[in-house]
C-alpha positions in Angstrom: 19.9 1.4 -54.3 21.7 2.2 -57.6 22.8 5.6 -56.5 24.0 4.3 -53.1 26.1 1.8 -54.9 27.7 4.5 -57.0 28.6 6.4 -53.9 30.0 3.3 -52.2 32.3 2.8 -55.1 33.8 6.3 -54.5 36.6 6.3 -51.9 36.1 8.6 -48.9 32.4 9.2 -49.9 29.6 9.4 -47.4 26.0 8.1 -47.7 23.0 9.9 -46.3 21.0 8.5 -43.4 18.0 7.5 -45.7 20.5 5.5 -47.9 21.5 3.3 -44.9 17.9 2.4 -44.2 17.4 1.4 -47.8 20.5 -0.8 -47.7 19.4 -2.4 -44.4 15.9 -3.2 -45.8 17.4 -4.6 -49.0 19.8 -6.8 -47.0 17.1 -8.0 -44.6 14.6 -8.8 -47.4 17.3 -10.7 -49.3 18.4 -12.7 -46.3 14.8 -13.7 -45.5 14.1 -14.8 -49.1 17.4 -16.7 -49.5 16.8 -18.7 -46.3 13.2 -19.4 -47.3 14.1 -20.8 -50.8 16.9 -22.8 -49.3 14.4 -24.7 -47.1 12.0 -25.5 -50.0 14.1 -27.1 -52.7 11.2 -29.4 -53.7 8.8 -26.6 -54.3 11.2 -24.0 -55.8 14.1 -25.9 -57.3 15.3 -23.0 -59.6 14.9 -20.4 -56.9 16.7 -22.7 -54.5 19.6 -23.0 -56.8 19.7 -19.2 -57.3 19.5 -18.6 -53.6 22.6 -20.8 -53.0 24.7 -18.3 -54.9 23.7 -15.4 -52.6 25.6 -14.9 -49.3 23.6 -14.4 -46.1 25.0 -12.0 -43.6 23.6 -10.0 -40.7 26.6 -7.8 -40.4 25.2 -5.2 -42.8 22.0 -4.9 -40.9 23.7 -4.9 -37.5 26.2 -2.1 -38.2 23.5 0.1 -39.7 21.0 -0.5 -36.9 23.7 0.3 -34.3 23.8 3.8 -35.8 20.4 4.5 -37.4 17.0 3.7 -35.8 13.9 2.5 -37.6 12.7 6.1 -38.1 15.8 7.0 -40.0 17.4 9.1 -37.2 21.0 8.7 -35.9 20.9 7.1 -32.5 22.0 9.2 -29.5 24.5 6.4 -28.5 25.9 6.1 -32.1 29.1 7.6 -30.5 30.0 8.8 -26.9 30.6 12.3 -28.3 27.2 12.5 -29.9 25.5 11.3 -26.7 27.3 14.0 -24.6 26.4 16.7 -27.2 22.8 15.8 -27.2 22.6 15.7 -23.4 24.1 19.2 -23.4 21.6 20.3 -26.0 18.7 19.1 -23.9 20.0 21.0 -20.8 20.5 24.2 -22.9 17.0 23.9 -24.5 15.6 23.7 -20.9 17.4 26.9 -20.0 16.2 28.6 -23.2 12.6 27.8 -22.4 12.9 28.7 -18.8 14.5 32.1 -19.5 12.0 32.8 -22.3 9.1 31.9 -20.0 10.3 34.4 -17.4 10.7 37.1 -20.0 7.3 36.5 -21.4 5.6 36.6 -17.9 7.5 39.9 -17.1 6.7 41.8 -20.3 3.2 40.5 -20.5 2.5 41.8 -17.0 3.7 45.3 -18.2 1.3 45.1 -21.1 4.0 45.2 -23.8 2.9 42.1 -25.7 0.3 41.5 -28.4 -2.6 39.1 -27.8 -0.7 36.3 -29.5 2.2 36.9 -26.9 4.8 34.8 -28.8 5.7 33.3 -32.2 8.6 31.6 -34.0 11.1 33.3 -36.4 13.8 31.2 -38.0 13.0 28.3 -35.6 13.6 30.7 -32.7 11.0 31.5 -30.0 10.3 35.2 -29.9 8.1 37.6 -28.0 5.3 39.3 -30.0 5.9 42.9 -28.8 3.6 45.8 -29.7 5.6 48.1 -32.0 5.2 51.1 -29.7 7.0 49.2 -26.9 9.8 47.5 -28.9 12.5 49.8 -27.5 11.4 48.9 -24.0 12.0 45.2 -24.4 15.7 44.2 -24.2 16.7 41.7 -26.8 17.3 41.2 -30.6 14.6 42.2 -33.1 14.3 39.3 -35.6 11.5 40.7 -37.7 8.0 42.2 -37.7 4.5 41.4 -38.8 3.3 42.4 -42.3 1.4 45.4 -40.9 4.4 46.4 -38.8 2.2 46.5 -35.6 4.2 43.7 -34.0 7.9 43.4 -33.5 9.3 39.9 -32.9 12.0 40.1 -30.2 14.2 37.4 -28.8 14.7 38.3 -25.1 18.2 39.3 -24.0 18.1 36.6 -21.3 17.7 33.9 -24.0 20.2 35.1 -26.5 23.3 33.6 -24.8 21.6 30.2 -24.4 20.4 30.4 -28.1 24.0 31.0 -29.2 25.2 28.1 -27.1 22.5 25.9 -28.5 23.4 26.9 -32.1 27.0 26.0 -31.4 26.0 22.6 -30.0 23.8 22.0 -33.1 26.8 22.7 -35.3 28.9 20.2 -33.2 26.1 17.7 -33.4 26.0 17.9 -37.2 29.8 17.6 -37.4 29.7 14.5 -35.3 26.9 12.9 -37.3 28.9 13.5 -40.5 31.9 11.8 -38.9 29.7 8.8 -37.8 28.1 8.4 -41.2 31.4 8.6 -43.0 32.8 5.8 -40.8 29.6 3.7 -41.4 30.0 4.2 -45.1 33.6 2.9 -44.8 32.4 -0.2 -43.0 29.9 -1.0 -45.8 32.2 -0.3 -48.7 33.7 -3.8 -48.8 30.1 -5.2 -49.2 29.5 -3.2 -52.4 29.4 -6.3 -54.6 27.2 -8.2 -52.2 24.7 -5.3 -52.0 24.6 -5.2 -55.8 24.0 -9.0 -55.8 21.1 -8.5 -53.3 19.6 -5.8 -55.6 19.9 -8.1 -58.7 18.5 -11.1 -56.8 15.4 -9.1 -55.6 14.9 -7.7 -59.1 14.9 -11.2 -60.5 12.4 -12.4 -57.8 10.2 -9.3 -58.6 10.1 -10.2 -62.3 9.3 -13.9 -61.6 6.5 -12.8 -59.1 5.0 -10.4 -61.7 5.0 -13.1 -64.4 3.4 -15.6 -62.0 0.7 -13.0 -61.0 -0.1 -12.3 -64.6 -0.2 -16.0 -65.5 -2.8 -16.6 -62.8 -4.8 -13.6 -64.0 -5.1 -14.9 -67.5 -5.2 -18.5 -66.4 -2.0 -19.2 -68.3 -0.5 -22.7 -68.5 3.0 -23.9 -69.3 2.8 -25.0 -73.0 3.8 -28.5 -74.0 6.2 -28.5 -76.9 6.1 -31.5 -79.1 
């Protein structure tokens, strides 16, 4: 998490969603190993001593998991505003699909559509209108096929809902940015601890690699006389 630590050190910076998942995983792994080595002083005396210097806290994991789910997506309930925005988006998407379905049925019954009937242009659902009928279909032409035989038209009945959905998507992104910025601020005081976690896990990784190699070559601890 070297890059994440650099950003945390910058005042008023904001981490990406994927960065929070990395920090949460780092924190969880470190906590697990620290607690493990603290229990087994007899077996791992050096690692036990090293683990005693590392602080255990669930706060980092909790604040991140309250906002970001295990799939790396910002939770709907990360803020009341985001929850309301996403509810509105769901309603509007339903209206978009309903109005589009009605337009598709209507123009298909008139024989204006190609066999494929519909397609997607710029993530927007469009009617696949035969070029000769493109002026008879009310809506916005968003493109055409390579041969020019099909015009891709977003029905007029869907346009208003599509604009409304686009506005909501903008509001959603703005709210997510606000949430992630605040979460970054919450983690900033833990910069040194996160760095300590990274160094601790790196040291454990090196020790584990040495032990694995030693077993592979049947290595033994030399006796110095």
